[in-house]
N, C-alpha and C positions, 0 to 999 in steps of 0.2 A: 504494500500500500504506500502510495507516495505521500510526501509531506502535505501536498495540497488536499488530498483526500482526507488525511487525518485532521487537517485544519477545518475542512468543511464538516466532518463528522461531529466535531466538538464546538462548532461555531453556533452563533445565534442566527445564522442566515435562514431566510424563509425556505421552507421545504421544497418549494418550486425550483429553487436554485440547485437543489441536490439531484434533481432528476437527470439521469444520464451520467452522473459523475460518481454516484455511490450505488451500491447494490439496491435492488428493488425493495427488499425487506427493510433496509435502513431508511429509505425514503418514505416507505409506508409508515414506519414507526414515527418518523419526524412529522409527517402529515397528521397522523393520529394525535400526537402530542399537541400540535398547534390547534387543531380543532377542539380537542378536549379542554385546553386552557381557555379558549375563547368562549366555549359553551359554559364552562364552570364559572367564569367571570360574569357572563351575562346573567346566568341563573342566580348567582350570589347577589348581584346588584338588584335584580327584581325582588328577590326575597328580602333583602335588606330594606328596600323602600317599603314593602308591605309590612314588615315588622315595625318599622318606625311609625307608620300610620296606625297600626294596631296599638302600639305602645302609647301614642299620643291620645287615642280614643280611650284607652284604659285609664290614663291619668285624669282625663276630664271626668270620666264616670266615677272614679274614686273620690275626686274632690266634691262632686255633687252628692255622692253617698255620704261622705263625712259631714257635709252641711245638713243633709236631711237627718242624720243621726243626732247631731247636736240639737237641732230644733225639736226632734222627738223627745230627746232627753230633757230639754228645757220644759216642754209641755208636761211630760210625765212627772217631773219634780214638782211643778206648779200644782198639778192635780192632786198629788199625794199630800202636799202641804195644805191645799185648800180643804181637803177632807178633814183636817184636824182643827180648823179654825171656825169661828162663828161666821154665819152667812155673809155679812157685809165685808169682813176681811178676806174671806175666801174669794168673793167676787172680784175684789181689787187685785188679789194675787193672780187670778186667772186673766184679768184684763191686762195687767202688766206683762204677762207672758205673751199675750196676743200682740200688744203694742211693741214689744221688743223683737218680734219676729213677723214683720209685715209681709203680706203676700201668702200667708199660710192659712188654711181653713176657708170655709165658705160661710156665707151668711145663712143662718138657719131659716128654714121655711116657717113662716108664721101663719099657718093655715089651720 
């Protein structure tokens, strides 16, 4: 094997440049490696993008869940406290919990 063939065999030259200069099996292996590297890189990039998107969605959902948990805990604590107080104080505790957490709950039907 000549020095040029050795240099080609261990070079980073595109596989197309090896055709006719190295044995067919070595060219085939070089082509296989190039294609495999390209495909793996492309699949990894696609997967990475999807994982980042899912991770971002998970973070948003976790923040929202934490907010809901805090509000539920606040209301639960207010209800438990209200059950131990006289009606006027209990009503004020519950009203304070509602005022501290705007946007939660519905107006009751007065029917």
